[in-house]
VOLO-753863 format. One record per residue (C-alpha): residue in one letter; x, y negated, z negated. Coordinates in steps of 0.25 Angstrom, whole numbers, padded with zeros to 4 digits, always signed. Layout:
N
AXYZ
...
//
This chain:
250
M+0000+0000+0000
M+0011-0010-0003
L+0018-0006+0010
K+0006-0010+0018
N+0005-0023+0010
K+0019-0026+0013
K+0017-0023+0028
L+0004-0032+0028
L+0012-0043+0021
W+0023-0042+0031
L+0013-0043+0043
I+0007-0055+0037
I+0021-0062+0035
G+0024-0058+0050
A+0011-0064+0055
L+0013-0076+0047
A+0027-0077+0053
I+0022-0076+0067
V+0012-0087+0064
A+0022-0096+0059
V+0031-0094+0071
I+0019-0097+0080
Y+0016-0109+0072
F+0031-0114+0073
I+0031-0112+0088
V+0018-0119+0090
N+0021-0131+0081
F+0036-0133+0085
F+0036-0130+0099
I+0022-0131+0106
S+0016-0142+0097
K+0029-0150+0098
K+0029-0150+0113
P+0027-0165+0118
Y+0013-0168+0122
I+0011-0170+0137
Y+0003-0182+0142
A-0004-0182+0156
G-0007-0194+0165
T-0013-0197+0178
L-0004-0203+0188
E-0008-0217+0194
T-0001-0226+0205
S-0002-0241+0207
K-0014-0243+0217
V-0018-0255+0226
I-0030-0257+0234
V-0027-0266+0246
S-0040-0274+0249
A-0044-0284+0261
R-0041-0298+0258
V-0049-0304+0270
A-0062-0299+0277
S-0060-0292+0290
D-0061-0279+0297
I-0049-0269+0297
S-0042-0268+0310
D-0031-0258+0307
V-0026-0249+0296
F-0011-0245+0295
V-0011-0235+0284
I-0018-0222+0280
E-0019-0216+0266
G-0006-0210+0261
D+0003-0220+0269
V+0014-0226+0261
V+0015-0241+0263
Q+0024-0252+0260
S+0022-0265+0253
G+0017-0275+0264
Q+0014-0264+0274
P+0001-0267+0282
L-0011-0257+0278
M-0022-0263+0286
E-0026-0275+0295
L-0038-0283+0296
S-0043-0289+0309
C-0046-0303+0302
D-0051-0308+0315
A-0058-0320+0309
Y-0045-0324+0302
K-0037-0323+0314
I-0047-0332+0322
F-0048-0342+0311
G-0032-0341+0310
R-0030-0345+0325
Q-0039-0357+0323
I-0032-0361+0310
D-0018-0360+0317
N-0023-0369+0328
D-0028-0379+0319
Y-0016-0378+0310
D-0006-0380+0322
R-0015-0392+0327
A-0015-0398+0313
M+0001-0397+0312
K+0002-0405+0325
L-0008-0415+0321
M-0001-0416+0307
E+0012-0420+0314
R+0005-0432+0320
G-0002-0436+0308
H-0016-0432+0313
V-0020-0422+0302
S-0020-0425+0287
A-0012-0417+0277
V-0025-0412+0271
E-0030-0406+0284
Y-0017-0400+0287
D-0017-0393+0273
A-0031-0388+0275
L-0027-0382+0289
T-0014-0376+0282
R-0022-0369+0271
N-0032-0363+0281
K-0021-0358+0289
Q-0014-0352+0277
D-0027-0346+0272
N-0030-0339+0285
D-0016-0334+0287
L-0016-0328+0274
K-0029-0321+0277
L-0023-0316+0290
S-0012-0310+0283
W-0021-0302+0274
C-0027-0296+0287
V-0015-0286+0287
V-0017-0278+0274
K-0003-0275+0268
S+0001-0265+0257
P+0005-0273+0244
M+0014-0262+0239
N+0022-0249+0243
A+0011-0238+0242
M+0003-0227+0247
V-0010-0229+0254
T-0020-0221+0246
T-0034-0226+0251
K-0038-0233+0264
F-0052-0239+0262
R-0054-0245+0275
E-0053-0242+0290
V-0051-0250+0303
G-0064-0258+0307
E-0069-0260+0292
V-0073-0274+0288
V-0067-0277+0274
A-0069-0289+0265
P-0059-0296+0256
G-0056-0286+0244
A-0060-0274+0252
P-0051-0262+0248
L-0043-0257+0260
I-0032-0248+0256
A-0027-0242+0242
L-0012-0240+0239
A-0005-0233+0229
N+0010-0234+0225
P+0014-0219+0222
Y+0027-0223+0217
D+0021-0231+0206
I+0014-0220+0198
W+0011-0219+0183
A+0002-0212+0173
Y-0004-0215+0160
F-0002-0206+0148
Y-0010-0208+0135
V-0003-0205+0123
P-0006-0205+0108
Y-0002-0216+0098
S+0007-0206+0091
I+0018-0206+0103
L+0016-0220+0108
Y+0029-0224+0100
K+0037-0214+0108
L+0034-0221+0121
S+0039-0234+0127
V+0038-0241+0140
G+0050-0237+0150
Q+0051-0224+0143
Q+0054-0212+0153
V+0045-0200+0153
I+0043-0188+0162
G+0030-0184+0169
V+0027-0170+0173
L+0018-0165+0184
P+0013-0151+0179
E+0007-0148+0193
A+0020-0150+0200
D+0028-0140+0192
N+0030-0151+0181
M+0037-0160+0190
K+0043-0172+0182
F+0043-0187+0185
V+0050-0198+0178
G+0041-0208+0172
R+0042-0221+0163
I+0032-0227+0153
I+0028-0241+0159
K+0017-0244+0150
I+0011-0240+0136
N-0003-0245+0133
E-0004-0254+0121
V-0018-0250+0118
A-0023-0236+0115
E-0034-0230+0124
F-0047-0222+0121
T-0045-0226+0106
P-0048-0239+0098
K-0038-0250+0098
N-0037-0252+0083
V-0034-0239+0076
Q-0029-0239+0062
T-0027-0225+0057
R-0015-0216+0060
D-0025-0205+0065
E-0032-0215+0074
R-0019-0220+0080
T-0015-0206+0084
R-0027-0205+0093
L-0023-0218+0101
V-0019-0215+0116
Y-0010-0225+0124
G-0008-0225+0138
I+0006-0223+0143
K+0009-0227+0158
V+0021-0219+0164
Q+0026-0222+0178
F+0032-0211+0185
E+0043-0210+0196
N+0037-0205+0209
P+0048-0205+0220
D+0043-0193+0228
L+0028-0197+0226
I+0025-0184+0219
L+0016-0191+0208
K+0003-0196+0213
A-0009-0203+0207
G-0019-0194+0200
M-0008-0184+0196
T-0007-0180+0182
I+0007-0181+0176
E+0011-0176+0162
S+0021-0181+0152
T+0025-0181+0138
L+0029-0195+0139
M+0042-0192+0131
Q+0056-0195+0137
N+0061-0181+0135
E+0051-0171+0141
//
């Protein structure tokens, strides 16, 4: 009977030892693993709109084209401005000759000059140009369509200027700083890594009250961390999910 009790005791001790080992592994290896945050990638976007009323006479790009700053994207016919411009140019040239002879007042000459400059500016808007180096993502209009000032024509995105927002608790905020380098990972691409840099830390918590007094409440605050990633090969694209521990050593 005593032998059976000893065996039972040793079985209990062995079971407790196994539980202790499992507890140690969970707490000191698994639970100590850095938390992984996830963010959705975004790029800087611009919607190029019409600045004058006219019909579209030509479109020079298609969706997916890479364009440079100043490159023509569309051309508006601007027939009314061209007709008006020819008349203004004739009046302006005539006024210059009369001005030399003293037959036109400075006030009249200045008015003609303003009209010419205003129409010349509008004519320059008839060639719609890209405001930045970017990729054409959406073409809203086609040749022959009539547009009003403010009508969207083309959407552009800069794939090199790409970032994601990660939302972190108050408890790790002190470990992060603007300019800090972090590593982003794409799990779907065999954990391909991308170098990133923290460019903004939101000063106000989101999804929680602004004024929080207790320590327990402060641990539930969530702050937005904006991280810009290097994307030389254009592998990263808007809408992708990227992961990071937000620590310098991952």
